[in-house]
N, C-alpha and C positions, 0 to 999 in steps of 0.2 A: 307503203308510206305505210298501211297500220298495223304493222308490225314494228316501225321505228315509235309510233303514236304509242301504242301499249307498253313498250318498256318504258319513256318518258312519262306515263303516268305509274305505271306501278312501281315505279323504283325513286322518280320523284315526286310523284304526285302533283304533274303538271299536265291539265289537257291539250293544252297546245306548245308550240314553241315561239321563243323572244324574233321580234323583226330579227331579217337577216341568220338564224340560225338554217333555215329549214332549204334554202339552194347551198350552203356548205352540203349540208347533210346528203342531200341529192345529190351531190357531185360523189362523195365518198359511196355512198348506196350505188351509185353506176361505174365506179372502180377508175375514177379519174383522181388526179392529184390538184391539190388547191392550197392558197393562199390563205386565211384567214385574217383580215384587221379589224378586231373588234374591240371596243373599249373596254378598258378593267372592269370587270362586274357585268359585262354584255352575256356573260353566255361560252364562252369560248370552249370551255371544259366541256359542258353537253355536247357541242358539235364533232368530237370525236367518239366521248362516252358512251351516248345514246347508238350511233350507228357499229359500235364496237361491239355493244351486247346483243343485237339483233343477227348479227353474222358470225360463224362459225370461228371457230380458235383466239386467238390473246394478241391483245393490242399492245406495241411498243411505244410507250411515252418515256420522250428524252426532254429533261427538267433541268434548270440551273440550279434549284433551293434545295434545299435537305429539306427546310422545313413545306415547304411548298409539296412536295414528295409524300412527306408523314401527312399531311395535313389531307390530301387528296386518297393516298391509299388508307386511311382509318376513315374518313368518310365512306367510299365503296362499300369496304367491309361491313359496315352501320346499317349499310342498305341491303347487305346479305352477298355483297359479289366477290368473287375471289380475287383480292388484289395481292401484288406484292412490289416490294423495290429490294432495289440494291444499290445502297449507298457506300459511301468510304468510311473505312475502318473494322468493314464488316470479316471477321474470321474467315479463314477458307474454307471450313467445313459448315458454315452457315452460306457461304456464297454458295457455294454446292449444292447443296440441299433446294436452294428458291432455287437456281437456275433448274435443278430436276423437277422441281412443281410446277414450273412452265411449261416443260416438256410432254408432265405426264399427268399433269393434277387439275385439267381442266380450268384452269387461273385464266381470269379472261384480261387482266390488266397486270403489263410488267411497266413499273416506274423506272430509270434507272438516269444518272450525271451523263451529259457527254462522254466525262472523260472515260467512265468503265466504255465507251468503246473503243478505245486505243487497247484492251488488255483481250488477249488472243482467245482466253477461257471462255470469256463474254460472246463475241464475234461467235465461236465453234458452236458455244450451246445454243444460239438466237438460231441457227441453223436450222437445229432440230426440231424448234418450234414452231408450230400452226400460225404465221402469225396470219392476221386479218387487214388488218392498218397500222401506221404508223402516225406517230404525233409525233411532231416537236412544237412544243411550248416554249412560249420566248424567243422564239424563230431570230429577232431580231438578232439577238445574240450572235449568229452566225457571223455580220458582216462586219470587217472591220469599219468601217462608215457609222457604224451606232457607236451608241453611248455604252451600250453597255459589253462589248468586244468580248468574247472569250475565246480563243485559240481553239480551244476541243471540240466545241460548236461545229468548224469545217471541216470536222470526221462524220457527221452525221447522215453526210450521202453513200457511206457505208451500208447504209441500211437499203437503201434503194436498191442498190448493187447485189445485194444479197437478195431482194424481193422485188425483183423489176415487175413482176404484174401485181404489187400491191398497192394501193391508194396511201401517198404522202400527204398529212395535213401539217401544214407549218402556221402557226398561232401564233397573232401577238397581239397588244392593244397601238404600238406607234411604229409606225416606219418613216421614209421619207422617201423621196420614188430610187433614192440611190441604193437604199436600204434593202429596198423592196427587189430591185432588180438583182443584188448581191446573193439573195436568200433563195430568190426561184433558179438563178443560176447554178450555184452551189447545190443545192436539193435534185437539178435537173427537173424543174416544173415549168411546164410550157408557159 
């Protein structure tokens, strides 16, 4: 626990976690999957960013919005943390280079859209990465019962298949009981 508090202090400048964050982080550090339902602005990102920084390897983050991805990657880079994003419209040579950086460049975070998981080059290269954690942001998008259903999100379970021994953290600000059940089933979270 000292290591994650050190990471929180060093990179985020906080001396303690907000209510609800620590149980999620403890789950991740013990290698267990989790679904975190926390309000917008409740510190969901810290729940995967801090433990990922405390562990060896790279965290794969699936997120639905390019603006959100760019904002988080930019914020991490400002903290001196190696992070990158694979977004739509990226030329092949750039995609190839970023994937290599994640395999060989000691990057801590790879952000991508769920649609990128449908590309063979992406999944093949992810297999070569030293993944420590899989974070599915806006996880309610997995469920056909939610307001923001996005079919490509149904493929996020491929990451659990590729890395069955790595923890999966699904995050959302809101989810009905039916959406929650759908997300847990899709990602294979008990």
